PLY file of the C-alpha trace (Angstrom):
ply
format ascii 1.0
element vertex 309
property float x
property float y
property float z
element edge 308
property int vertex1
property int vertex2
end_header
87.13 -38.56 6.64
83.72 -40.67 5.21
83.08 -41.68 8.82
83.18 -37.80 9.99
80.49 -37.24 7.08
78.50 -40.06 8.24
78.39 -38.64 12.06
77.55 -35.13 10.62
74.79 -36.47 8.41
73.56 -38.68 11.61
74.08 -35.46 13.61
72.02 -33.06 11.47
69.27 -35.88 10.75
68.34 -36.44 14.43
68.83 -32.34 14.71
65.84 -31.68 12.11
64.01 -34.64 13.24
63.95 -33.20 17.00
62.89 -29.64 15.58
60.58 -30.96 13.85
58.94 -32.91 16.46
59.15 -29.83 18.70
57.45 -27.57 16.06
54.51 -30.31 15.48
53.62 -29.90 19.17
54.30 -26.01 19.76
52.89 -25.37 16.38
49.41 -27.39 18.18
49.96 -25.51 21.27
50.19 -22.50 19.43
47.01 -23.44 17.39
45.15 -24.37 20.96
46.26 -20.66 22.52
45.61 -19.21 19.62
41.82 -20.61 19.48
41.15 -19.86 22.86
42.37 -16.46 22.68
39.71 -16.07 19.77
37.08 -17.72 22.03
37.68 -15.19 24.65
37.42 -12.60 22.43
34.26 -13.68 21.27
33.18 -13.91 24.96
34.61 -10.74 25.68
32.78 -9.41 22.98
29.14 -11.08 23.68
29.31 -9.89 27.61
29.81 -6.37 26.02
26.48 -6.82 23.38
24.59 -8.18 26.68
25.85 -5.53 28.63
24.67 -2.53 26.49
21.17 -4.82 25.74
20.38 -4.44 29.78
18.73 -1.43 30.94
20.40 1.71 31.76
19.16 1.97 35.12
20.64 -1.63 35.97
23.99 -0.54 34.06
24.36 2.64 36.01
22.36 4.10 38.36
22.12 0.71 40.33
25.97 0.25 40.76
26.31 3.70 41.68
23.77 3.50 44.70
25.10 0.25 45.91
28.14 1.95 45.82
26.73 5.04 47.67
25.02 2.78 50.21
27.86 0.44 51.12
29.94 4.06 51.69
27.31 4.90 54.03
27.18 1.52 55.53
30.88 1.82 56.18
30.90 5.20 57.14
28.40 4.40 60.20
29.88 4.32 63.56
29.74 0.85 65.41
27.74 2.32 68.05
25.27 3.66 65.78
25.25 0.33 63.87
24.72 -1.19 67.23
22.12 0.91 68.17
20.06 0.59 64.79
20.50 -3.33 64.70
19.15 -3.70 68.40
16.09 -1.66 67.71
15.76 -3.81 64.56
15.61 -6.75 66.61
13.27 -4.86 69.30
10.43 -3.85 66.44
10.45 -7.80 65.71
12.81 -7.27 62.49
10.04 -5.92 60.26
10.02 -6.95 56.73
13.07 -9.12 57.36
14.78 -5.73 57.67
18.47 -5.72 58.04
20.82 -3.17 58.77
21.94 -2.85 55.50
18.39 -2.55 54.02
17.71 0.09 56.39
20.45 2.28 55.38
18.90 1.61 51.45
15.74 2.90 52.59
17.39 6.11 54.41
19.31 7.00 51.22
16.09 6.00 48.94
14.06 8.89 51.33
16.70 10.63 51.23
17.40 11.11 47.53
13.16 11.31 47.18
13.12 14.19 49.57
15.85 16.38 48.00
14.50 15.64 44.62
11.26 17.40 45.55
12.68 19.82 47.30
14.45 20.92 44.10
11.44 20.81 42.13
9.27 22.95 44.46
12.51 25.48 44.63
12.82 25.59 40.55
8.96 25.85 40.84
8.43 28.87 43.26
11.59 30.07 41.61
13.39 30.23 45.20
16.73 31.55 45.39
19.68 32.11 48.05
19.40 30.84 51.74
15.68 30.00 51.22
16.41 27.63 48.19
19.49 26.06 50.57
17.20 25.91 54.01
14.41 23.92 51.89
17.10 21.67 50.72
18.56 20.88 53.94
15.48 20.60 55.75
14.16 18.03 53.06
17.40 15.74 53.64
17.47 15.86 57.00
13.70 14.71 56.79
14.45 12.34 54.40
17.07 10.68 57.00
15.68 10.78 60.09
11.82 9.53 59.11
12.97 6.20 58.89
14.42 6.37 62.14
11.13 7.91 63.33
9.36 5.38 61.98
11.31 2.36 63.17
11.49 4.18 66.88
7.47 4.16 66.90
7.61 0.75 65.97
9.68 -0.32 68.50
7.24 1.68 71.37
4.31 0.36 69.86
5.49 -3.40 70.19
7.14 -3.34 73.66
3.71 -1.45 75.02
2.03 -4.54 73.59
3.97 -7.08 75.08
3.83 -4.89 78.38
0.22 -4.77 78.52
-0.08 -8.74 77.64
2.50 -9.86 80.09
0.04 -9.64 83.40
-2.81 -11.79 81.63
0.07 -14.14 80.06
1.65 -14.90 83.49
-1.81 -15.71 84.83
-2.44 -18.54 82.58
1.28 -19.58 82.69
0.12 -19.88 86.43
-2.86 -21.68 86.38
-1.79 -24.12 83.32
1.49 -24.78 85.94
-0.90 -25.46 88.84
-3.23 -27.66 86.61
-0.26 -30.37 86.48
1.66 -29.08 83.00
4.95 -28.40 82.90
6.83 -25.01 82.56
7.66 -25.89 79.00
4.13 -27.13 78.03
2.64 -24.13 80.21
4.25 -22.03 77.51
3.46 -23.59 74.46
-0.22 -24.21 75.22
-0.24 -20.04 76.59
1.13 -19.14 73.30
-1.30 -21.61 71.20
-4.35 -20.11 73.14
-2.76 -16.00 72.55
-1.60 -13.89 69.71
0.60 -11.04 69.36
4.68 -10.63 69.75
4.45 -12.08 73.06
3.26 -15.47 71.95
5.49 -15.11 68.87
8.55 -15.03 70.59
7.40 -17.51 73.39
7.08 -20.16 70.21
10.28 -19.07 69.40
12.20 -19.68 72.12
10.14 -23.23 72.01
11.81 -23.98 68.59
14.81 -22.64 69.78
14.84 -25.05 72.83
13.80 -28.14 70.71
16.92 -27.41 68.46
19.38 -27.95 71.04
19.14 -24.25 73.17
18.92 -24.81 76.72
15.82 -23.02 78.61
18.10 -20.10 80.03
19.71 -19.23 76.63
16.32 -19.28 74.69
14.22 -17.36 77.56
17.18 -14.56 77.81
16.85 -14.68 74.00
13.60 -13.13 74.08
15.23 -10.22 76.61
17.42 -9.69 73.67
14.59 -9.24 70.87
11.96 -7.73 73.22
14.17 -4.75 75.44
11.03 -4.62 77.76
12.01 -4.11 81.63
9.24 -6.14 82.86
10.01 -9.36 81.09
13.58 -9.52 81.98
12.60 -9.08 85.48
9.89 -12.02 84.94
12.76 -14.21 83.05
15.19 -13.84 85.26
13.08 -14.98 88.09
12.06 -17.74 86.43
16.02 -18.54 85.57
16.76 -18.20 89.58
13.86 -20.16 90.42
15.35 -22.85 87.78
19.14 -22.55 89.44
17.97 -23.02 92.82
15.51 -25.75 92.38
12.82 -23.55 94.23
8.89 -24.21 92.97
8.34 -22.68 89.81
4.35 -22.17 90.57
5.26 -19.61 93.92
7.59 -17.75 91.03
4.94 -17.05 88.59
2.15 -16.33 91.67
4.71 -13.72 93.02
5.67 -12.50 89.18
2.13 -12.58 88.23
0.89 -9.94 91.45
3.94 -7.74 90.82
2.74 -7.28 87.14
-0.57 -6.52 87.68
0.23 -4.20 90.29
2.72 -2.06 87.77
-0.33 -2.57 85.81
-2.52 -0.43 87.68
0.51 2.02 88.37
0.68 2.77 84.86
-3.10 3.40 84.02
-3.15 5.51 87.63
-0.24 7.66 86.05
-2.19 7.81 82.64
-5.02 9.32 84.07
-2.99 11.54 85.87
-1.22 12.86 82.76
-4.68 13.13 81.07
-5.73 16.84 82.73
-2.24 18.08 81.19
-2.64 16.41 77.97
-6.36 17.99 77.61
-5.12 21.47 78.57
-3.14 22.12 74.67
-6.62 20.96 72.71
-8.82 22.97 75.59
-6.69 26.57 75.28
-5.86 26.17 71.41
-8.93 24.52 69.78
-12.30 24.86 72.16
-11.73 27.86 74.26
-11.90 30.11 71.22
-14.86 28.18 69.76
-16.40 28.78 73.30
-15.84 32.31 73.18
-17.11 32.81 69.82
-20.39 31.42 70.98
-20.98 33.01 74.50
-19.19 36.56 73.96
-20.20 37.07 69.76
-23.58 38.39 70.36
-22.80 40.85 73.25
-19.87 42.06 70.82
-22.16 42.83 68.33
-24.58 44.57 70.29
-21.93 46.53 71.99
-20.81 47.51 68.58
-24.16 48.21 67.29
-24.92 50.39 70.58
-21.65 52.60 70.50
-21.50 52.52 66.75
-23.97 55.24 67.06
-21.74 57.58 69.19
-19.15 58.20 66.44
0 1
1 2
2 3
3 4
4 5
5 6
6 7
7 8
8 9
9 10
10 11
11 12
12 13
13 14
14 15
15 16
16 17
17 18
18 19
19 20
20 21
21 22
22 23
23 24
24 25
25 26
26 27
27 28
28 29
29 30
30 31
31 32
32 33
33 34
34 35
35 36
36 37
37 38
38 39
39 40
40 41
41 42
42 43
43 44
44 45
45 46
46 47
47 48
48 49
49 50
50 51
51 52
52 53
53 54
54 55
55 56
56 57
57 58
58 59
59 60
60 61
61 62
62 63
63 64
64 65
65 66
66 67
67 68
68 69
69 70
70 71
71 72
72 73
73 74
74 75
75 76
76 77
77 78
78 79
79 80
80 81
81 82
82 83
83 84
84 85
85 86
86 87
87 88
88 89
89 90
90 91
91 92
92 93
93 94
94 95
95 96
96 97
97 98
98 99
99 100
100 101
101 102
102 103
103 104
104 105
105 106
106 107
107 108
108 109
109 110
110 111
111 112
112 113
113 114
114 115
115 116
116 117
117 118
118 119
119 120
120 121
121 122
122 123
123 124
124 125
125 126
126 127
127 128
128 129
129 130
130 131
131 132
132 133
133 134
134 135
135 136
136 137
137 138
138 139
139 140
140 141
141 142
142 143
143 144
144 145
145 146
146 147
147 148
148 149
149 150
150 151
151 152
152 153
153 154
154 155
155 156
156 157
157 158
158 159
159 160
160 161
161 162
162 163
163 164
164 165
165 166
166 167
167 168
168 169
169 170
170 171
171 172
172 173
173 174
174 175
175 176
176 177
177 178
178 179
179 180
180 181
181 182
182 183
183 184
184 185
185 186
186 187
187 188
188 189
189 190
190 191
191 192
192 193
193 194
194 195
195 196
196 197
197 198
198 199
199 200
200 201
201 202
202 203
203 204
204 205
205 206
206 207
207 208
208 209
209 210
210 211
211 212
212 213
213 214
214 215
215 216
216 217
217 218
218 219
219 220
220 221
221 222
222 223
223 224
224 225
225 226
226 227
227 228
228 229
229 230
230 231
231 232
232 233
233 234
234 235
235 236
236 237
237 238
238 239
239 240
240 241
241 242
242 243
243 244
244 245
245 246
246 247
247 248
248 249
249 250
250 251
251 252
252 253
253 254
254 255
255 256
256 257
257 258
258 259
259 260
260 261
261 262
262 263
263 264
264 265
265 266
266 267
267 268
268 269
269 270
270 271
271 272
272 273
273 274
274 275
275 276
276 277
277 278
278 279
279 280
280 281
281 282
282 283
283 284
284 285
285 286
286 287
287 288
288 289
289 290
290 291
291 292
292 293
293 294
294 295
295 296
296 297
297 298
298 299
299 300
300 301
301 302
302 303
303 304
304 305
305 306
306 307
307 308
């Protein structure tokens, strides 16, 4: 009986010691978790206070606007997105513009024009169909205006490249015939001239220096400009390099073709001039001419026949 009591006491003592040890470990864990929970609550409270201290524009307006832009970007068709990205590249990537920034500009102008339309509607007290038509036209104008600006910049840049191309080819031909290599001739021409074409040539040379082949770098110029004459010239240069023919002969033939095309475009513009002058003549010059020539005669006729009635 005494032995059983001793065993029971040893067992109870062991259990108590084990429970105490576990309690000490778990108690420390509970204390640490409680402290961590309190720290998290403090951080959440500080974040909430910091959020309330931020301006109203950053807390509400900016997230709403960002969400609107993301929604419009996601709803834009893939073909339209590729077309706009291509036009941005053709325009020379102005202001480091991307498709998202272009959509942001569209949204900003749309909201601005619509706000002005609402203001005009409220000031002029327009109602019904007139107010709806004004707001709709303002929204369309705000959405289309950035696209028109981009298209005009593309046309302007392509015209500059097209205008500079014959002179650039002449300089290339002179440099190659003087004994320089084609790459060095491109560098000299790009350094001596200014404009979008020289910038594209310098970029192609930089790409070749960083490891691209000449064909890849030159075809990159075509992708970034979209000028048909430049594309035909680069294709001729690449073909000449692949066939191993004389690059000077290729440049001479291409320079002659480009000068002929420039002459044809100038003749075409001269032939279009009379048609373009017709509308200013009819609406602005002829009325003033009629007033000067027929005005005195009409006054005399009115005085002559005025006494008869």
